[in-house]
C-alpha positions in Angstrom: -28.8 281.0 294.0 -28.3 282.2 297.5 -29.4 285.6 298.8 -29.3 287.4 302.1 -31.9 289.9 301.1 -35.6 288.9 301.4 -36.5 291.7 299.1 -34.8 289.7 296.2 -37.4 286.9 296.6 -40.3 288.8 298.2 -42.5 289.4 295.1 -42.3 285.8 293.9 -42.7 284.4 297.5 -45.8 286.5 298.0 -47.2 285.6 294.6 -46.8 281.9 295.3 -48.1 282.0 298.9 -51.2 283.9 297.8 -51.8 281.5 294.9 -51.3 278.3 296.9 -52.6 279.4 300.4 -52.5 276.0 302.0 -49.2 274.3 302.9 -48.0 271.1 304.6 -46.5 271.9 308.0 -44.2 269.3 309.6 -43.1 269.2 313.2 -41.1 266.6 315.2 -42.6 264.9 318.3 -40.8 264.0 321.5 -39.7 260.7 320.1 -38.1 262.3 317.0 -40.9 261.3 314.6 -42.2 263.8 312.0 -45.8 264.8 311.9 -47.4 266.7 309.1 -50.7 268.6 308.8 -52.2 271.2 306.3 -52.4 274.8 307.5 -52.4 278.2 305.9 -50.1 280.8 307.5 -50.5 284.5 306.8 -47.2 286.1 306.0 -46.2 289.7 306.8 -43.0 289.9 304.7 -40.6 287.3 306.0 -42.6 286.6 309.2 -45.4 284.1 309.1 -48.4 283.6 311.5 -50.4 280.6 312.2 -53.6 280.7 314.3 -53.9 277.4 316.2 -55.0 275.8 319.4 -52.6 276.0 322.4 -53.4 272.4 323.3 -53.0 270.9 319.9 -50.6 268.1 318.9 -48.4 270.7 317.1 -48.2 272.7 320.4 -46.9 269.5 322.1 -44.4 268.9 319.3 -43.2 272.5 319.4 -42.7 272.4 323.2 -40.2 269.6 322.5 -38.6 271.0 319.3 -39.5 274.7 318.4 -38.9 274.2 314.6 -41.2 273.4 311.8 -41.1 273.2 308.0 -43.7 274.6 305.6 -44.0 273.1 302.1 -46.1 274.8 299.4 -46.8 273.2 296.0 -48.8 274.0 292.9 -50.0 271.6 290.2 -47.6 273.5 287.9 -44.8 272.3 290.3 -43.8 275.6 291.8 -42.6 275.1 295.4 -41.8 277.0 298.5 -40.0 275.5 301.5 -39.9 277.7 304.6 -37.8 276.3 307.5 -38.8 278.2 310.6 -38.5 278.6 314.3 -42.0 278.8 315.9 -42.7 280.8 319.0 -46.0 281.5 320.7 -47.1 285.2 320.8 -48.5 285.8 324.3 -48.8 289.6 324.4 -52.6 290.3 324.4 -52.2 293.5 322.3 -50.4 291.6 319.6 -52.9 288.7 319.8 -55.7 291.2 319.2 -53.8 292.6 316.2 -53.3 289.2 314.8 -57.0 288.3 315.4 -57.9 291.4 313.3 -55.3 290.5 310.7 -56.8 287.0 310.2 -60.4 288.4 310.3 -59.8 291.3 307.9 -57.5 289.6 305.4 -59.6 288.7 302.4 -60.3 285.0 301.8 -58.8 282.6 301.0 -55.9 283.8 303.1 -57.9 285.2 305.9 -60.8 283.8 307.9 -62.7 284.6 311.1 -60.9 283.2 314.1 -64.2 283.5 315.9 -65.2 280.3 314.2 -62.8 278.5 316.6 -62.4 280.7 319.6 -64.4 283.3 321.6 -61.8 286.1 321.2 -58.0 286.7 321.2 -58.0 286.4 325.0 -59.4 282.8 324.9 -56.7 280.6 326.6 -56.8 278.1 323.8 -56.4 280.7 321.0 -52.8 280.7 320.0 -50.8 282.5 317.4 -47.5 281.1 316.3 -44.8 283.4 314.9 -42.8 281.8 312.2 -39.3 283.1 311.8 -37.6 281.5 308.8 -34.0 280.6 308.9 -34.2 279.4 305.3 -36.7 279.9 302.4 -36.3 278.1 299.1 -38.2 278.9 295.9 -37.9 276.2 293.2 -39.9 274.8 290.3 -40.0 272.0 287.8 -39.2 274.6 285.1 -36.1 275.6 287.0 -35.0 271.9 287.1 -35.6 271.6 283.3 -33.6 274.8 282.6 -30.9 273.9 285.2 -31.7 277.0 287.1 -30.7 276.6 290.8 -33.4 277.2 293.5 -33.5 280.7 295.0 -32.6 280.4 298.6 -32.9 283.2 301.2 -31.2 283.0 304.6 -31.4 286.0 306.9 
């Protein structure tokens, strides 16, 4: 089932993201090879944020190909696949807002970025903006009942 309105999937998307927290994030390196790692974005509606190092392997991959894929899964076989464009947020006022967002969001979604960086102005402190071009919600139950995945495209 396709939709152009994020509001149609928002409640279920947020329920699953808050339940699962951690997702597998895949990028593609300069030689076209996929690379995965486990991260936990914070989502503000249809926009996700990842706090990460500016000199990380994923930073090098994104410099080559600015797209990544987030895959969430529960033991009950509920999934989310968010295919996104990733862009660095460089405005210091926005980086400070995101620092506070990560620090004040209750665990397990939030955490203190001060565990990794001195402050939002630290040159290695990065925030990636995830802008999805496709989000899919599916489940094993949907497969059993022949219910098509819910797919949002802006």
